[in-house]
LOVOBA-620755 format. One record per atom (N, C-alpha, C): x, y, z. Coordinates in pm, whole numbers, plus 50000, padded with zeros to 5 digits. Atoms other than C-alpha are relative to their C-alpha. Layout:
XYZ ...
***
This chain:
498704996950031 470793814851714 499904997949834 499865002950119 471193818151347 501174985149943 499065012450016 472393776551314 500284999849893 499975002350113 474343768651034 499144987749947 500645017650095 472443742350774 500774999049943 499205008450052 475663735950649 501085004850032 498434996049981 479463734950638 500135001749918 499115005350127 481953740350340 501585000350090 498465005349978 485493731450346 500875004749947 499154995850064 487983754250238 501415004750030 498524997950006 491603761250149 500845003750127 499454995549938 494073770850370 500695013249936 499674984850076 494573800550094 499025008050075 501594990949963 491083810950145 499985001750139 499644997949852 491573807150532 500655012450014 499014986850014 494373830050527 499005015049984 500874986850071 492123856650352 499075003950094 501425001949907 489073846250576 500685008750139 499714996749891 490843852350880 500705019649994 499484991150009 492243885850791 498795009949985 501024988949922 488363900450784 499615001049839 500934998650153 487473896350347 498724996350036 501185004949963 484163896350362 499204990049875 500405008850086 483423874450082 501054984749982 499445014550035 484393833250000 499575001649866 500235003050131 485003825449629 500034989449980 499835012350069 484013796949469 499574994149842 500355002850142 483913788049141 498894984249952 500785013950074 482723749249139 499644994850152 500705007849949 480953722749341 498285004450105 500835000449963 477983718249550 499605015650097 500464986249912 475703751949713 498985000250015 501095001949932 473453757349939 498955009249935 500944991550082 470413775449831 500655018150082 500084990249940 470733810449870 499525010750119 500264998449875 471003828650224 499584992050083 499735007349901 471453798350403 501415004650088 498974991949913 473703805150697 501184985649988 498675009050034 476883786650678 501005000350083 498395000249937 480133778850839 500824992449882 499055004650063 483233778150685 501364991550028 498675006549905 486083756350818 501354993949913 498745003450044 489623744750750 500824989450092 500025013849946 491283714250870 500535004250151 499534994849848 492093735451232 498775002050026 501254996949957 488283744451252 499315010849916 500764989950062 485813769751203 500665015449936 499204988350040 487213797751030 499085015750037 500764988450033 484013824850945 498494986750029 501645004450052 480033821150905 499195013049930 500304990650127 478063837750607 498774995849957 500945005250083 475593837250396 500034991249866 499715008950146 475233810350092 499405011349873 500384995050118 475283829749745 499724989249902 499815003050148 475173824849381 501515003749944 498954992450049 477783835449132 501324994950083 498275007549959 481853835449202 500294996950208 500044997349846 481003849049568 498814990450036 500535011449945 479833816149730 499495002950117 500124996449862 479763831450091 500155018349979 499464987449902 479043869150232 500584995650137 499504999549869 480903867250502 499815009350106 500584990949874 479063881250850 500864999050105 499505003249868 481513871451119 501294990049958 498775007149968 484793856351210 499734987350088 500845008449906 484383824151390 498794990249991 501495010949973 481323803951501 498925012649976 500994988450007 477833822651428 499895002350123 500674993649892 476283842451601 499304994750144 500765006149919 474753831951929 498025005449960 500934997649974 471793852951892 499155000749851 501005002750137 468643849851596 500645008049896 499754996550071 469773860151272 499165018149962 500334985050029 467183890051223 500485011750110 499654993549846 468313902551593 501465008449971 498694990850013 471873904951452 500025010249861 500464991250101 471023921451143 499575014150053 500494983549933 468973949551340 501245006350078 499094991649904 471803955151587 501255007449896 498934993650142 474203961151279 499455012149941 500974991050036 471513984651142 500275011550093 500044989649969 471414004751428 501295006250053 498835001149954 475114002651543 501235013549849 499804993950059 475454019351192 499555014949975 500534990750026 473314046051182 500735009450142 499324993149874 474534056251544 501365006549953 499044995650041 477994058951425 499945016049862 499964988850095 476914084551129 499625014050091 500244986049901 474914108151393 501225002550055 499004994049883 478234112551580 501205002549884 498684995250101 480264117351258 499725007849876 500484993250122 477864139651023 499865012450140 500564984549976 476424176751064 498184992650068 501995001849959 472474173451280 499775003849862 501114991650139 471344196550946 499684986549890 500255009750122 472444161550727 499234993450018 500775011149954 469594142450683 500224991249854 499785012150070 470894121850407 501334997449973 498375008850020 473644098150379 499574984550000 500085021649987 474344059450383 500054996350125 499635009249920 473314042050637 500564988750023 499035010449985 474804011350577 500564995049889 498864998350154 477774009050335 500484988750025 499575015150019 477953969250306 500484993750102 498855007849905 480753951050425 500225009350109 499414989349886 482003983250599 498855004450128 501045001149883 478963981650834 499774983850076 500355014550002 479353942250841 498814993249927 500755005450092 476643938150609 500314996249850 499224996650142 478193927950241 499044997249894 501014998450165 476423936449939 498165004350041 501764992949909 473223954450146 500475016150034 500084984950008 472983991950133 498555001249999 501544994849980 470204014250292 501045015650015 499894980749994 470344052750233 498655002850129 500844988149937 468494081350407 499715010549910 500184990750087 466844103550269 498655008150057 500444988849867 465214128150568 498944987150029 500925017049935 462174098450677 500004992049940 500165012550072 462574075950406 501544995849997 498765009550079 465134048850361 499914991449893 499535012850127 466214031350065 501074991449992 498665012950003 467793997050045 500114996549889 499605007950075 469263979949796 500744986650035 498535012649934 470413943449775 500764996849885 498654997950126 473603939149575 500334983550024 499545017049998 473333897649642 498604993350008 501425015249961 470443871549661 499864994750140 499205003249854 472183862249965 498765002050076 500744989449966 469743888450100 498405000249996 501565005650036 466483875849948 499104996550146 500735005949872 465513853150232 499585007650113 499934990249881 466123880450517 499215011349988 500674994650027 464013904950366 499435010250066 500794999749858 461853910250636 500775007150122 498804995449863 464713910650904 500695013049970 499164985450066 466273939450697 499015012550051 501144987149986 462973958250672 499725001850170 500134995749896 462113954851048 501075007850066 498554994549951 465723966851135 499945017449944 499964989050032 465703997150935 499085004150066 501354995849997 462154005151020 500145003150138 499784990249858 462834010951416 501315008350025 499144988350019 465694037251333 498905010550037 500954990149955 464264064951540 499265010849869 500174990350109 464234089151209 498824990749890 500365010250125 462614060650961 498565002349987 501145002950028 458984064050848 499574991549899 500095005350159 459204048550496 501214991750039 498665006550062 461414020050413 499814990749874 500255005450138 461504009150034 501004995449937 498805005250094 463613991549792 500045002049911 499584992150103 464994005649491 500634987149954 499475007850057 465263979949239 500855003949856 499064999850094 467173970048909 501364996350012 498475002249986 470083956749044 500354984349886 499755009550086 471353932748785 500454982850054 500325013449899 471243895148877 499484997150098 500515001449849 469553900749209 498585001449967 501154998249986 466283916049115 499595004749859 500374997850125 464203921348778 499385008749962 500894985450035 462043949848822 500465013750024 499494982650010 462633987048798 499115009250127 500864991849960 461234017149001 500564994550182 500165003249833 460534014149415 498824996750018 500765008849903 459103990449624 499794999650128 500104997849786 457804000449991 499314990950015 500365014449910 457763973950223 499875008350108 500204993349876 457263999450511 499685014150026 500464985749958 455024029550600 499665007449881 501004995950080 453284052050366 501265006549867 499395001950110 454574057649993 500355013550024 498994986550035 457364090149929 499235007249887 500274994450112 456554114949739 500904999849880 499285008350118 457584114749359 501455008550026 498924995350001 460044144849455 500225003650185 499975000349881 461424146649797 501245012949998 499384997749954 463764173349936 500695000350101 499435007549856 466704164750180 501135009749990 499164986750009 469574188150286 501414990750040 499094998749953 473284186250324 500415010850072 499434986549955 473874210050599 499275013449943 501414988850005 472294243050495 500114998149824 500105000650149 472414231650116 498664990949959 501385008450071 468804214149985 500064997849887 500125011550146 468614188049709 498714992949986 501365004549965 466004175949572 500494984149968 499425016650011 465734136549512 498644993849959 501545006550053 462944115849331 500354984949993 500095011349999 463124083049447 499614985749926 500905010150109 461274061349215 500884999449886 499034999350097 463824073548929 501005007550005 498734994549993 466724090349047 501064991549973 498665008649956 470254077449008 500234992550125 499815009249896 471304049449232 498814997450100 501255001149932 468734054649521 499605008550010 500434989650002 468144087149465 500985017149989 499914992249983 470784109549503 501784993349996 498605005250000 475194105749473 500255006550196 499574993949874 475334108649853 501444996050031 498515001749957 479374097249833 500475014049937 499594986450026 479784133649683 500135011750098 500144989249846 478854152349997 501105009050035 499544995449954 482024158450106 500625005849929 498884987350084 483644171649805 499585006949936 500834988250084 480684191349685 499915012650097 499984990549900 481264210850038 501615004749969 499254991750043 484874216649929 500235007249843 500114985050112 484054229449556 499485008950053 500574989249919 482064249349766 500685012050024 498654990849901 484874266049971 501195000449905 499124994350101 487254269149648 499005009649855 500274992250105 484594283949392 499725015449981 500304983950023 484274318849485 500705007849900 499124996450064 484814341949204 500104993349838 499505008050170 485024315348932 498874998049920 500655007950086 483694305948662 499914984949919 500265012649969 482224271348683 499334993949875 500405010150075 481564242648471 500004984150039 499995014249931 480004210548606 499644991949906 499955009150101 480024181948367 499214986050053 500355012949973 477974152448398 499205001250111 500474994649820 476224168448685 499124998049993 501405002649909 472924150248722 499135009950042 501054982949930 470524174148923 500505009450054 499104990850015 473524197849003 500195003350138 498904997149852 474874192349346 501175009950001 498934992150007 478194205849245 499785012849952 500114985350022 476634232849087 499225008250064 500504998649851 474384244649406 501465003350065 498814997449899 477924239249596 500495012249974 499244987950029 479704263849362 499245012350013 500364990249989 477074287949326 499675004450087 499694993849847 476434288749755 500975004650008 498834994249987 480274294049720 500495010349952 499974983450088 480014324649506 500715005949913 499245001150143 481004313149201 499135008449897 500044987950062 480564343248940 498564993849879 501085007950182 478604317248660 500174985650052 499755016050010 477834279448698 499074998549873 501005012050156 477294257348343 499694987750086 500415011549960 475034229048430 500154989149865 500445005250109 475644202648177 499754983950038 500825013949980 474084166948148 499204994249857 500635007450096 472724143647885 498305001049986 501304997049946 469474142548063 499425012350003 501144989149994 466644166448016 499395002950113 500854997949823 464874157448355 501015002550084 498954994249882 468574159448543 499955017150030 499724990250038 468844190048382 498785010250059 500634986549948 465644207648454 500254996650189 499685005549859 466284190748857 501135009150061 498674996249951 469414208048870 499285018450015 500904982150036 467234244848755 499344998450191 500954999549877 464984233949099 500775001350124 499145001349885 467944226349313 500635018350043 499464982549966 469434267549256 498674999350031 501184994749926 465534278049363 499764993250101 499925002149845 465564256349666 501005006450046 498834992949948 468684271149773 499755017949970 500174981749999 467344311249666 500845002149923 499264993750146 469354313149349 499615000449868 500934999850123 467924325449051 500844993949885 499955009150096 468274300748791 500975008249868 499894992250079 468404327848517 501475004750040 498564996149988 471794339348623 500964993849977 499255007450055 473434309848535 499564989649911 500605005650137 473664283148236 499254987750017 500535013950016 472004247548175 499654999349886 500095002750165 472514230847888 499914984349983 499815020050059 471644190047741 500494999149939 499025004150124 474484179947601 500764986249978 499235009349994 476414151947512 501695004150053 499044994749920 479764158447761 500964999949897 498435005250109 482434139047498 499685009749901 499844990450146 481154163747234 499875015150050 500014988649985 480664195247445 501005009650009 498854993149934 482744226647476 499705013750052 500184989349943 482534257847670 499875014949928 500014987250042 481124290347561 500765010550007 498804990049943 483454310347760 501014996450096 498735006449891 486454307847993 499094993350147 500794999549863 485764286248273 501264994650044 499205000149912 488204285948539 500164990250128 499775008649874 486884261048770 499304991249905 500435010150089 486104228248546 499564984350091 500655016949966 484014194248740 500044992849920 500085016750104 484354157048572 499574995850087 500845012649905 482244137348746 499174990549880 500715012250092 481284107248482 499114989750089 500335015949900 479474077248582 500704993549950 498885013249985 481254046948613 500024995949872 499335002450165 482994035748257 500314985250002 499615010850034 483534001748352 499184989650093 501105006649865 480803976548534 500464983749951 499675019249998 482463939748423 501524998649928 498445000550078 485663927748296 500194998749847 500074993450111 486553935247983 499655016749948 500344986450060 485533970447989 501155011250077 499274987949999 488603985948155 500935004449958 498974993350102 490503995847904 499165007349890 500384989150065 487714011247736 499775010350077 500094989349884 486904032248069 501145005149981 498884984350000 490654047148068 499815007549866 500604990150046 489624054447750 499615013749975 501114994849953 486974073247803 501065014750087 499464986049860 488794094148123 501125002949900 498694996350070 492074098347869 499165011949898 500494992150121 489774114947627 499165012150070 500394986949933 488004138847883 501175005450030 498434992649956 491224149848015 500765003849933 499174994350125 492774152347690 499515015949975 501244993250050 489824171247586 500195019250088 499814985749912 489384198847885 500795004850051 498904992749952 492724199248039 500575015649936 499524991450094 493754222547746 499535012350023 501124991749982 490554245347816 500105006750119 499994992349923 491484256248162 501445005350022 499174992350016 493444286648219 501065001350107 499354998549880 496104292948438 499735005750116 500574998549868 495344294148806 498324995549987 500775007950065 492524273248657 499704987250078 500135016249899 490974243348898 499454991849925 500375012550057 489964211348776 499614992250157 500235010449916 488074188649019 499354986249928 500375008950170 487824155748833 499834984550099 500155009549913 486154122548995 499894988249936 500385013350080 485714083248935 499524993850067 501245011149902 483124059149065 500404982649916 499315012250063 485054032848846 500654988650058 499185007449908 486014004349078 501084992849951 498985015050057 487733981848843 501285009449985 498984994250030 489924012548803 500805002250132 499464996949884 492154018249127 500875014150022 499154986349973 493574051349263 500925002749967 498424997350068 497124044249165 499905004849849 500614997350097 495704038048823 499335011049950 501274987350057 493444067848774 500825009150035 498624987149984 496394091648930 500774998849892 499095002350103 498694077948660 499735005049895 500744997450118 496054084348391 500365016549985 499924989150034 495424116048485 501285008849980 499074995750051 498954127148499 500945001049845 499725001350074 499684114748213 499475015049904 500664995350049 497144136248020 500185013650026 499504986949944 497794170048230 501445005549948 498654993350009 501454171348203 500225005849851 499774997250111 501354177147815 499195016249992 500364989750032 499204209747884 500545007350127 499604991249869 501134227448167 500364997650087 499715005349906 502204224348473 498735000550098 501335003449993 499464209948696 500904997950218 499255001549931 499934206349088 498294993250108 501055001949893 497624184249327 499485004350120 500764989249856 495294203649640 499584990150089 500895002849934 493344176649730 499874983249906 500575009450092 492904136849656 499374993850113 500945009349871 490494114849887 498864988749875 500815012450037 488254086749821 498844999150084 500985004149952 485044071649980 499865009150157 501034989449879 482944098150256 500294991350137 499785007049906 482914090650638 498734988150003 501385014250012 479274069750562 500144995449926 499425010250101 480934049450318 500974992050058 498595006149942 483294029350535 500344985949918 499565016350086 485073998650341 500884995950118 499465009149897 486053972550573 501534998449958 498465001750058 489793967950597 500494985249933 499225014850055 491723938650420 498374996749832 501284997850136 488523948250104 500545008849946 499444990250149 490673961749842 498615004849908 501054994450080 487273957349633 499095007550028 500634989749963 485523979949828 500035008650006 499844985950023 487144011149732 499605002749833 500574996350118 485624027649424 500045016149964 499934990049994 485484062649480 501255008049972 498394997250050 488464085049374 499495018549956 500624987150059 488194124049337 501295009550057 498564992950009 491234151849325 499185013649954 500344983750028 490974188649290 501525006849946 498994998150058 493944203449092 500145009649955 499584989250009 495704234748999 500985001649872 498814996150108 497184246548671 500525012650022 498824989849953 500104266648790 500165011349892 
***
């Protein structure tokens, strides 16, 4: 069993939070066990929860309430990975071979991410607590029936100091992979791509854009490798303009069109700074999907200003009956504040209606009583 090597006494206030299922125990001072040590947390009434000791303000990544599991920690990890993957196979289209397998605390493994790209599993550790248990994680993931290769994507601040992809099990993947969201093919570069290779959390929103794109003149800004662009084109858009600052991303977007049997020459691709870009023709379906604009304390105000600038700039350019799909992955701005910001910006430029608002997709679950786990915001609006 994962016997606790130490025990920490917590306050009643902390115990109330942990009893509800929050996956973090915060502690600013006092002695700390080594990261990865199994610890129990108790108050004057007994054991509240158990988890893995960590560095920083989050002292323990909580793995469960009550006493520690009665089985080895490696077996516990493997079981949670297996159950998480089974849940995805029941929720997703069988033709979809790219999705989040383990979504942190939403799957009982706080701050551990595992993504699937065909037969490749890519993991990221967002806490040093997982470092001593890396072999157990790899074994659990490698046992999944579809998995041939397990690799770790490096580059998480304060956790690892490397960059790129570290293959931990199986053959090295190719530089360019092709994965599928239903009948849509997308290119993935596991060694150098954003996140673990693709923005998997926008899959359902890409499908929504596809349903609304017929006959539209679409502009996809902050396009990365063109997932929204391809979705719009497959949905019958008259013309799609793909804009991103990275030349390699724009070239991958062209490749994404070719992978789906769409002639890229019939559409437009521009390497440009979105904050300075202006459409050369009428756009009646605009997609705004910027990267995270606030990554730490003190950045919230700057992120809000950037979102306001984008919506003030592009809102007036959308004609009557035109559509705006807008998104944010900035966790430090919650859904309510983000919605209010959009309303303030667009209200000055015609009458608008919300047609759709949503957050994380089914393969990105967020555990109950963990509001910090919510980060994704998406909305579709129409100018009336």
